[in-house]
C-alpha positions in Angstrom: -22.9 -21.6 3.7 -24.6 -17.9 3.6 -23.9 -15.2 1.5 -25.5 -11.8 1.7 -26.8 -9.1 -0.7 -25.7 -5.9 0.1 -27.6 -2.6 -0.8 -25.2 -2.4 -3.8 -26.3 -5.8 -5.5 -23.0 -7.3 -4.4 -22.6 -11.0 -3.1 -19.6 -11.5 -1.2 -18.0 -15.3 -1.1 -17.3 -16.6 2.2 -13.9 -16.0 3.2 -13.2 -20.3 3.6 -14.0 -20.4 -0.3 -11.9 -17.6 -1.0 -9.0 -19.4 0.9 -10.1 -22.8 -0.5 -10.0 -21.9 -4.2 -7.1 -18.9 -3.9 -9.7 -16.6 -5.2 -8.3 -12.7 -4.5 -9.9 -9.3 -5.3 -10.6 -8.2 -8.7 -11.2 -11.8 -10.2 -14.3 -12.4 -12.6 -17.1 -15.0 -12.0 -19.9 -15.5 -15.0 -23.2 -15.8 -13.5 -25.8 -18.3 -14.6 -29.8 -18.2 -14.3 -30.6 -21.7 -14.2 -34.5 -21.0 -12.6 -36.2 -18.8 -10.1 -33.8 -18.5 -7.2 -31.3 -21.3 -8.7 -27.8 -19.5 -10.0 -24.5 -21.3 -11.2 -21.0 -18.9 -10.6 -18.1 -19.9 -12.5 -15.0 -18.2 -12.1 -13.6 -16.8 -15.7 -9.8 -17.6 -15.6 -8.0 -15.4 -18.2 -4.7 -16.3 -20.0 -1.9 -15.6 -18.0 -0.6 -12.8 -20.8 -4.1 -11.4 -21.6 -3.7 -7.4 -22.2 -0.1 -7.4 -22.4 -0.3 -6.2 -26.1 -2.7 -3.4 -25.1 -0.1 -2.6 -22.3 2.7 -2.2 -24.8 1.1 0.0 -27.4 0.0 2.3 -24.8 3.5 3.6 -24.2 3.4 7.4 -23.5 6.4 7.7 -26.4 6.7 6.1 -29.6 10.3 5.3 -30.4 11.5 5.7 -26.5 13.7 2.1 -26.7 17.1 3.0 -28.3 19.4 -0.3 -29.0 22.4 0.1 -27.6 25.5 -1.7 -30.0 26.7 -4.9 -28.5 30.4 -6.3 -29.0 31.6 -9.4 -30.5 31.5 -12.4 -28.3 34.8 -13.5 -30.9 37.1 -11.6 -28.7 36.3 -13.5 -25.6 
């Protein structure tokens, strides 16, 4: 397969490869230069919960959550 370098320096992976490997927009890759004109491309797999703590800490108003009183299940 052939990929072409754009004027912005971007290489687009052929659609067939993206479909075979489930590659989606925004996924990251590491590029290693092995030799002149010889490169290795490796997909970076981030942990599923990556960024969750930052997302939670970014809450615009601290203390927005107010727990509600819950009754006892003894009366059921």
